[in-house]
C-alpha positions in Angstrom: -7.8 0.1 -3.6 -9.2 3.3 -2.4 -7.1 6.1 -0.6 -9.0 5.9 2.6 -7.8 2.4 3.5 -4.6 3.9 4.8 -6.7 5.2 7.9 -7.1 1.4 8.8 -3.7 -0.6 7.7 -0.4 -0.3 8.9 3.0 -2.1 8.7 2.4 -6.0 9.4 6.1 -5.9 10.8 6.0 -3.2 12.9 2.5 -1.8 13.5 3.8 2.1 12.1 1.8 3.8 9.5 2.5 3.4 5.8 3.3 6.1 3.1 1.6 5.6 0.0 3.0 6.1 -3.5 0.7 6.0 -6.4 1.9 4.9 -10.1 -1.9 4.1 -11.4 -4.8 5.7 -10.4 -8.5 4.8 -12.4 -9.9 8.1 -14.1 -11.6 11.0 -11.7 -10.3 12.3 -8.5 -11.2 9.7 -6.3 -10.6 6.9 -8.7 -9.4 3.7 -7.0 -5.4 3.4 -6.9 -4.6 0.1 -9.5 -0.6 0.4 -8.7 1.7 1.6 -6.6 3.7 1.0 -3.3 3.0 1.1 0.6 6.2 2.0 2.5 6.4 1.7 6.0 7.6 5.1 7.8 9.5 3.1 10.5 11.3 0.3 8.9 11.0 1.1 5.4 9.7 -1.7 4.2 7.8 -1.8 0.9 4.5 -3.2 -0.1 3.4 -3.4 -3.6 0.0 -2.7 -5.0 -1.1 -4.4 -7.9 -4.6 -4.4 -9.6 -5.7 -2.7 -6.9 -5.1 -5.0 -4.1 -2.4 -4.3 -1.3 0.1 -6.9 -0.8 0.8 -6.8 2.8 2.6 -10.0 3.3 5.9 -10.0 5.0 8.6 -10.0 2.4 9.8 -13.5 3.1 6.1 -14.6 2.7 6.0 -13.3 -1.1 6.4 -15.1 -4.3 
């Protein structure tokens, strides 16, 4: 996932902004984020980033 994606994604539950926490990134300053979490600034729900793909499904729809 590219960090610039944060400009267009929002929490699917309440449409508020998401905060990014990166746990793994490809080499280089602008390396893609391969692991981390996105956290809603309002409701606090977290969404995982796995293999560079953010999982923005509501919690009850995730495996």
